[in-house]
N, C-alpha and C positions, 0 to 999 in steps of 0.2 A: 504493500500500500504506500502511496506517495507520502513523503514526510510533510509534517505541518510546521510552518514557520510563522511567527507573528508578523502582521503587516507593518510597514513603516508608518509611523504617525505623521500625517501631513502637518506642516508648520503653519498654523493659522492663529493669528494673534487673538488672545482672549479665550482660547480653548484650554481644556485640561492638559496637563503635561503628558508627554508621550510615554507609553509603557516601554520598559527596557527590552533590549533584544536578548534572545537566548544566547548564551556564550557557547562557542564551539568547544567541544571537549579537547583538552590538551592531550598531546601524544602520550600514550601509556608506555611504561617501561616494559621491555620484553623479558625482564628477569634474568638475562644472561650475565655472567661474571665479566670482570675486566679483561681476563685473558681471552675469553671467547669473543669479546667485543673488539679486541685489537687484532685478533687473528685475521690474516689477509684472506679475503674471500677468493675462492678459485674462480667463481663466475660472478659477474656484476649483475645484481638483482634489480637495479633501477631500470625503469622503462626508458627506451630511447627518447630523445627530445621531441621527435615528430609525433610520437604517441601521446606525450604530455600535452602538446599543442592541440591534438585532435580531441583529447578528453576535455580540455578547457573550452573548446568551441562547441558547447552544448547550449541550444536555445531553450530557456526555461520560462514557463508562464506560471504566475501565481494566480490561483483560482479560488473564489469564494462561492459558497452554495447557499441557496435560499432556505433549505431544510437541513435538519441535523443529519450528519455532522457538518457544521458550517464552514470549517476550514479556518484560514487559507491553507491550500495544498499546492505543492509544486508538481508541475507536469512538464514533460518534454514536448517541445514543439517540433513536429515532423518537418523535414526540409521543405516539402511543397507549401507548408503553411507559414514559413518564416516571414515572407514578405507581406502576408495577409493579416496576421493576428496583431491587434493592438489593444492596449488597455481600454476598457469600456465596451468591449464586444462580448456577446454571449457565445458559449462553447458547450459542446457535449463532451463529457469526460467519463472514463470508467471509474467506478468507485467500489472498492471491496469486492464482494461476491455478487453484486447486483448484475442481473443479466442485461438490463437496458442501460444505455449511457445516461448520466445524470446531467441536468442543465446547470451550468455555472456561469459566473461572470469573471472575466479576466481583469485583474487589477494592476498587473505589472508584467513586463517581459524583460528578460536580461540574457546576456551571453556569459557563460561561465562554466566551471566544472561542476559535475554532479556529486563530487565528494564521495565517490564510491557507491552512491545510492542507485538502485535500479528504479528509474522514474517511469511511470506509465505515460503513454503518449496521449495527447489530445485527440479525440476521435473525429471532431467536426467543428468548424467555425460557422456560426449561424448567421452572422451579419456581414454585409458588404462594407459597411462603414461603422465606426464606433457610435453607439447610441449615447455615450457620454464622452465629452472631450476631457483632456487631462485635468483642468481645474475642477470639473464636476466629479471626476473620480477621486480627487483629493478631498472634496467636500463630503463624498460618501464615507470615506475612511474616517474623517473627523466626526461625522454624525454617529458612525458605528461605535467609536471610542467614547464620545461624550455621553450619548444616550444609552450606551451599553446594550446595543441591539446588533444582531448579526449583520455583517455588511451586505450579504445577499438579499436580506429583507429590506435594507435601505435602498438598494438598487431597484427592487420591485416597487417601492413607494415612489421613487424618483422618476422612473419610466412608466407612463400610464399603461394599463393592461391593454388598451386598444392599440397602442404602438407595438407592444410585444406580440400581440396576436395579429398584427397587420390588418386591422379592421378596415373594411372598405377597399381592399385590394384584391387582385387576382393574378394568377400566373399567366403570362403571355409568352408565346414562342415566336421569335422573330427569325426571318430567313435572310441570309446574305449569300451572294455568289461564292462558290468554292474556287480555290486557286486554279483548278483545271479549266475554268471558263475563260481564262486569259488567252487560251488557244482558240482562235476564231473558228478553226475547222471543226472543233468539237461542237460548237453551237450550231454550225451550219448543217451538221448531220442529223440534228434532232427533228422530230415531226413538227409540223407547223405550229400547233397549239403550245407544245412545250417550248418551242423556239421563241414564240411571241412572249410567253410569260417570263422566260429567262432574260431575254433582251430588255424587257420592261424593268425587271429587277435590277439589272446592271445599270441601266440608264438612270434609274431613280437616285442612285448614289447613297441610299440610306436603307436600313433594315426595314422589312415589311412583314406583317403577319400574313398567314395563308389567306385569311378572309379578305384583307386589303388587296392582295395580289390577284385573287379571283375576280374582284370587282373591276380593277383597272385593266386586267388582261381579258376580261369578258369570257372567262372559262369556268369549268367545273373544278372540283377538287382533284380529279384524276390526273391531269397533266402535272400538277404540283407534286402529287404523290410519286409520280414517275421520276421527276427530277430529284426527289429525295432519295429514292432507291438507287439512282445512278450516281449519287454522291456529287451532284452538280450544285447543290445548295447546302449551306451550313445552317445549323439550328442553334439558337441561343435563347435561353429562358430568362425572363425578367419579371419581377413582381412590381406591379404598378397600381396606382389608384384607379378605381373603375371609372370615376368621373370627377371632374373638377367641381369644387363648391365655391360659391361666391364668398368673398371675405366678409361682406356685409350681409350675412345670412338672415338677419332680422333688421327691420327698420328701426329708427330711433324711437324714443318713448314720448315723442311729442313736444319736447322742450325746444323752445326757440333760442337761437343764438343771440346772446346779448354781449355787446362790447362796451367797455368803458375804460378810461385810463386807469392804470394801477393806483391804488391808494398808497399813502406814505408807508403803511405797514407792509403792504405787498412788495413795494419797491425795495425796501430794506431787506425783507426776507429773500427776495430774488437775488439781490446783490451778494448776500452771504452764501447762498447756495451756489451761485456762479463762481465765486471765489474758491469754494471747495472743489467744484468740477475742474476749474483751471489749474488747481494745485496738483492734480493727478496723484492724489494720495487718498488713502482710506480715511474718511471722516464720517462720524455719525452726527446728524443734526436733528434735533427735536423741534418741530414746528408746532408750537402751542398757540393755536388760534381759536378764539371763541367761535361758536356756531354762527355761520353766516359771514365770516371774515374774509372769505375768498381764498381758501387754501387750495382748492382745485385749480384755480387760475394760476397760482404760483407753480404748481406741479407742471402744468401744461407749458408754461414759458420756460421752465428749467429743462424740460424734455426737448423743446424746440432748439435750445442751445446745444444739447447733446446730439440731436439728429444732424445739425449742421456739420458736425465733424464725423459723420458716417457711422455713428454708434446708435445703440438702442437702449430702451428702458423697460423695466418691469414695474407695473403698478398693482399692488395687492389691495383688495377690498374684502371686508369680512363677510358680507352676505351676497347671495346670488341676486337678491332684490336690488342691490346697488349696481350690479354689473350692467344692466341695460342703460341706466342713466350715465354712468361713468363712461361706458363704451361710446355712447352717442356723443358725449362732449369731446372725447379724443378723436373720434372719426371725423368730426367737423374740422379738426385742425391738422390731422395727419393723414397721409395717403394710404398707409398700410398699418392696420391695427388688427391684432389677433386676440381672440377671446378663448379662455380655457375655463370651463366649469363643469360640474357634475350633471347638469341637465342636458348637455350636448349628447348626441348619439355617438357611439364609439367611432363610426366613420368620420364624423365631423371633427371629433377630438384629434384623431390621427392626422387628418388633413391639415388642421391648424398647426399641429406639432411639427409636421414635416416642413411647412412654410417657415416656421420659426427657425428650425435647424438649418435651413438653406440660407438664412440671412435675409429673407424677403420682408421681414417685419420690423417696423420702427418702435412699436409699443405693444407690450403684452399686458392684458388686463385679466384679472381673475382672482379667486380666493387662494387659500394658503398654498396649494400645490403648484400654483404658478411661479412660486419662488424658484422652482427647478427648471423653468423654461430654458431650453438649450440655445440661447442667443449667442452667436459666435463673437459678437463685438458688444458686449454688455457695458454700458457706461454709467448707469444710475439705477438704483432700486428705491422704490417709494412704498411705504406701508401707510395707507390711509386708515384712519380709525385704529391706530396701532394698539390701543388698549384692549381691543375686543378679544374675548375668550375663545372665539372660533378659530383664531390663528393657531391654537394648540391642537395637535392631532390626538385623538382619543384611542387610537389603536396602534399596534406596533408598526414602525418605530414612533414613539411618542414625542415627536419633535415639536418645537415652537417656531413658527415661520419667522418671528422677529429675530430669534437667536441664529437661525440658519441664514437669514438675510445678512445679518451682521458678519457671520463667518465667511459668506461668499463675497461680500464687499471687501472685507479685509484681505482675502486671498487675491482678489483682482485689483486691489488698490483703487477702488472707486467709492464715491460717497453713498451713504445710506440716509434717506430722509424719512423720519417718523412723524406722522401728522396726527393731531387729535385735539379736540377741545377739552378732553378729560384724559390726559396721558396716564398710562400705567405708572404706578409708583416706582417700578423698576427703571423705567426710562427717565422719570423725573429725578430720581436719586442719582442716575448716571450723569446728569448735567451738573449736579452739585459736587460730584466726586471727580469731575474733569474728564470722564470717559465720553461725554457727548456735549455738543454745543447747543445752547438754548436760543431759539428764535421766537420772540413773542409777537403775536398779532392780537392785541387786546380790544380792537374796535371792529364793528361790523362795517361792511361795505355801505357807503352812503351815510355813514354816521347814524345808522338806524339804532334805536335803543334796544337793549335786551328786553325780552318780554317780561311782564310782571307775573310773578308766581304767587298764587294764593293757596295756602294749605287749608284743607278741610279736615277737622278732627272727627273721625268716625266714632270716637268714644262717646260723643255728645248725641243724645237721643234725637234732638231737634235737627241734627244734620243728616240723619239717616232717613231714607224713605222706606215705607213699609214693604218688605219683601223684595226690594230692588237693589241693584248695584250702583245706581246713579243717585248721588246726593241731590238735595234740593238746589244747592247753589250751582252744581254742574248742569242740572236740568234747565234752569233758567238761562244759563250762559249758552247752552247749545241752541235753545229756541231763539235767543237774541242773535246769535251768529248766523243761523239759517235765514232769519228775516233780512239780515244785511247782505244776503247772497255770498256769504263767506263759507269756507270749508272747515270741517272739524276732523281731528284725529283723536281716537280713543285707544289707549294702550292698556292691555291686560295680558300679562305674560303667563297665561295658563290656557292651553287649548282644550278642546272638548266641550261638553255641555255641563256635566257635573263631575267634580273631582273625587267624590265618594258615593258609593251605593250602600246604604245601611238600613237594616231592619229596625224600626223603632220598638218592635215587640221583644225580640230576643237580643238585640244589639249586634247581630252578626254583620260584618263588613265583607262585601264581595271582593276577594283579593285574587291576585295571580298565583297559581300553584307553584310556579317556578321562581318567582321573586318575592312572594309574600307581601307585595305592595298593593294598596287599593287600586282597583280597576277604575278607569275614567269612563263615564258614560258619554257616548257620542250619539247624538240624536240622528245624524246622517247615517242611514243604514241600520239604526236601532241596534248598536253594538256596544259592548264594554271592552275597552282596550287597555293593555298594560303599556305604558309609554317607555318602559325600559327594555322589554323584549318583544313587543308587538303581539303577545298572546291575545287572542280575540275570541269572544263568545257573544252570542245574542244576549241583549240586555234582559236579565231575568224579570218576569212580570210579578213574581212573588219571591219571598225569602227562600233560598235553597235549603236553609236549616230547618225552619219551623213552618214553612209554607204560608206565612202571613202575607196577605195580598196588598198591604199598605206600605210597601217598601219605599224608602225615601231617598231622593237624589240630593245630596248636599254639596256644598262648595260651588264655585263659579268658574266657568270656562268661557272661551270666546264665542262658542255656539249659543250658550244661554244669554250672553250679553247681546248678541246679534238679535235674538228674539225680543229682548226687552227694548232695545233701541228702536226696532221697527214698530213695536207697539206704542212707544212713547212719542215717536216722531214719524207719524205715518206718511207724511209728505216728503220725507227725506229719502234720497237715493243712497242706499247703503251697500258697502262692499266689505268683505272680510278677508284679511291676509294672515294665514298661519300655515303651518306645514301640511295641514289637511286639505286646504283649498289650493295650494300652490304646487301640486304634484306634477302637473303636465308641463312639458317644455314650453316656455314662452308665457306661462300664466302670470309670472311677476310683471312682465312688461305690459301685458294686456290690462291688468288692473291699474297699474301706475299711469299708463297712458290715458285711461278713462278718467282717472282722478285729476290729472293735469289739465285735461281738456274741459273739465267741468261737468262731465257726465255722471260723476259720483259726488255727492255732497258730504258724506260722512264715511271715513275710512277707519275701521277698527281692526286690531290685530295684536300679534305678539311682538317681541323685540325686533323682528325684521322691519317694522315700520319706524323704528326709533332712531335709526342711524343714517346720516349722510344724505337723506332725500331732501330735495329743494323744491318746495311748492309755495310760490309767492302769495297765493290766495288763502292759505291756511291761517285763520284768525284765532282759532282756539285749539288747544291741546288739553285733553283730560287724561290723567293717570288714575285708573279705577282703584288700584290697590298698590301703593308704593312699597308695601311691606312684604311682598310675595317672596323675596329672596333675602330679606334683611336679617332674619333670625335663623338662617341656616347654620349648621355647625361647621363653619369654614371661616378662616381668618380673613378671607377676601370678601365676605358678605357685604360689609359696609361700603367697600370700594365699588362693588358691582352695582349696588343700589344707587349710589351717588352718580355713577356714570350713566346708568339707564335713565334716571330722572332728568339729569342735565341734558342728555342727548335728545330725548323726546321733546323736552321743552324748547330745544333749539330748532324744532321743525316749524315753529310759528314766528311771526314778526319779521319774515324775510321780504315782505313786499312793502309798499308805501302805506298800507293801512294799519300797520302795527299788529300786535297779537297779545294773547294772554294765556296763562297756563293755570289749571286747577289740579292740584295733587290731593287725592284722598288717601288718608293714612290713619292708622291706629297709634302711630309713634311719631307725632309731629315734633317732639322735642329731640329726637335722635340727631346726633351731630351730622350724619351723612345727608339727611333730608333737609336740615336747616341750611347747610352749606349749599346744597343744590338749589334751594329756593332763592338764594342770594347770588347764584352763579359765581361762587367764590371758591375756585379750585385751590388756590394757595392755602387758604385757611383749612380746608379739608385735608390737604396733603400733609401739612405740618402736624395736625392733630393725629392723623392716622399713622404717620411715621413714629410719633412718640409712643403710640400704643404698640406698634410692631417691635420697637426697640426693647420693650420689657422682656420679650421672648425670643429676640433675634430672628424674627420671621423675615422673609424676603421683603424688601431688597437688602436689608442689613445683614442677612445671613442666607445660606443656601439650604434647600429642603429637597429630600427625595422620599419617595413612597414605594414600598414593596407590597404588592397585593398578591395574596395566595388564595386560590379557589379550588374546591374539590367537592366530590359528591357526598362524602361522609364528613360530618361536622367534627367529630372527635379526631379523625385522622388528619384533617386539614389543620386543626389547632396544634396537634403534635408536631407536624412539619413546620408550622410557623414558629413554634418554640425552638425547634432545631435550627431554623434560620437565625433566630435571635442569638443562640449560642455561638454560631459561626461568625455573626457580625461582631459580637463582643470580643471573640478571640482575635479577629482581624484588627479591630480597633486597638487592642493591647499590643499586638505584634508590630503595628505601624506606629504606635505612639500617637495616634490621631485624636484630636479633640472633637469627638462626634457624640452628640446626644441621641440616644435611641429610645423611642417610645413604642410600647406595645410588646407583643401582638395583642390586638383587640378586634372585635367585630366592628366594621365601619357602620355609618348611619344606615346604609342599605346592606344588611347582613347576608342576604341571599339574592342572587341575580342569575336569571336563566337556568335555574335548577341547581346552581352551585353555591355552597356555603363559602363565605368570604371572611378572611382575616387580613389585617394590614399592619405594617410597621412604618413608623415615621422617623426619619433620620434628619437631624439638624446639625449644621456646622457653620462657623464663620468662614471656613476655607473650602471652596468647592472642590479643590484638588484632593484634599484629605477625604472629603465625603465620597467622591467617585472612587478613590483608591480603596477605601474600606469596603464598599459594596463589591467592587471587582475582586478583591482578595477573598471575600467570603463566598462568592458564587462561582469562582473559577473551577472548582472541583465538586460543586454541589450537585448531586444527582438524586432525583426522586424516583423510587421504584415505580414501574408502570402499573403495578397492581394497586398502588395507592390512589391513582387517578387524581393527582393534585398538580396544578400548574401555578407558576408564579410569573409576575411581570414587574420589571423595574421601571418606575416613572420618575425621571429626573425633572426637577422644576415643575411639580404637578400643579394644575390649575383647578382640579376637582378633588375634594376630600370625601365625596360621598361613596 
């Protein structure tokens, strides 16, 4: 079996330190005495110099695999493949006693000796060109090291499955004249139809398919088959896109182009970003601009500067709902814009990806996975709404797009621009510690005032309406806005109709058997759904336990709110945006276009309507329940609430008519809600950093989480305790200052039929934290019979 060697750690500033290399074993003594050692050999046992040279001239490829065992492993490159194989290509390799070759990724090629090892040969090279260029291969290896995820799985995350599967392509066979046709007499001796077809192929000067040749030569397949049998044409197979797709595969969202001279804030921000671009150095800039301050215009002008020098940019947005608006704005200013997001068909995604790789694109727009866009001349990366939690991947590899963008920018020596009205505390703290440069845009375009925010205390009986979610003040405000021909946005970050289904007779709550979490009633389709694993049943008409037929639907979701809104405001045209209504491709764009054109008066939905959208006629924003995430068992709960309330408040007051915000809450005195009502980010950041400092939570320290899940609760807990012992032993051996909490059941103790336990690790030094986990898990094996898996989550965003 080929030998395993650790990959070389790419040097990217800001990453964890590289692991050490395995030392080569020193030459062992042969045990002979001095006399034997000095006795003259009758025959020279050293190989002749030409054999040494031949042994050193071995082409070796280092290959990683997506499934265990992950590698990397060394393989010999056969001579015919030497000029073909490059890092970033997929290969088939033999592995142990497996009958079929295993798919792997080449991460390095070298010429050297095999050190006496019998290396297996690579069986097949699967790609004509590398799917990753050398900087992207280095990024993969950094991600594998930092996020403690196998490099093969990182490659699979980086290259879309549609690209790996060649979606939207088919194999075509092209014909070209064989060398024998250079002899004119050979062509002259052919029958007329074969002669006509062959002469046409020679005259065309380019390869043609059999179908194309049949059309142009006005013949059947028989003459062409005869030419093949006689060896007068050569065949070459190519995989090609079945049909080209327009780059603007959807029209804009109805927004009209508006031009105005840059404000003083915009001009200063642009000057500083231009200086970073012209310095040709890696710099991180945090653009802290209030909602409506014109951050997107700054991005566009900075990219225009990049494009003038023949380079391209990546713009990351957190939600698919933002992609149509953002894409429309960029398409009006740039000739070639590519979009990457999950609602595209595999063929569309592959087509766009190939355009990007060929260098035909100036701007790539998309959510977190677009950070890997294979632009050959990348000059700038922008993260809009950089604070958003959706930039964190929740499956392996659990990367954060902001950190990956930072690593890629550092590697390529290009600027990274982070933009937000409510920056993450990590980015804000980076500006204070000198790792990032702060650019402030404290004023709205046109000196428009920030909207007035009114807090409604739902603890007061007079503020609540009987059996409804809309308070008296919000009801009056919506009526007034609709009379003024203005538009309304209502935010409720809970989808479904009712969040619990409970029997008032016996108290039974209808729950998911796999997650033990209450099912949410969805009136559409009459179903009860688990929002964690998608387990679905028909909504029970009576209690499953005691058969009482007066079962109660409790809690509030967007479906129930929609029914209440339509009943209270019968003349309003209402649309709902949540993940239930936005399943079809283009559905986000359809609703937002209707809202912009005035066909919809009132838009209600979840957090996807809270970020980045710009509608000048929105005069009122209502937050139905600001406490929905405030009391979660998560140290980021206050930060998320502040960001959500501030962002949705920023959707109003963007036109000439001003705007207002009404926030309904049971906790009006909470620091996060108070700061959001005053649009005071700095006051919130200072207070929250002081709270985090007590426990060294990020950004003041680093956190990692290890989640274990298994089918048997006692076995899973025992393995979690074993993991704790290994972590403590690794900490002692390394002398690392790492705090270990747990193991304990998380707030969601059972998920998809698996019992869960987690451990939390904290340290002021991310290098020590990563090294401790790596040391503890490098030889940690769980027997298959235990059916327990674990995952390491570095810099977790979710504690549930």
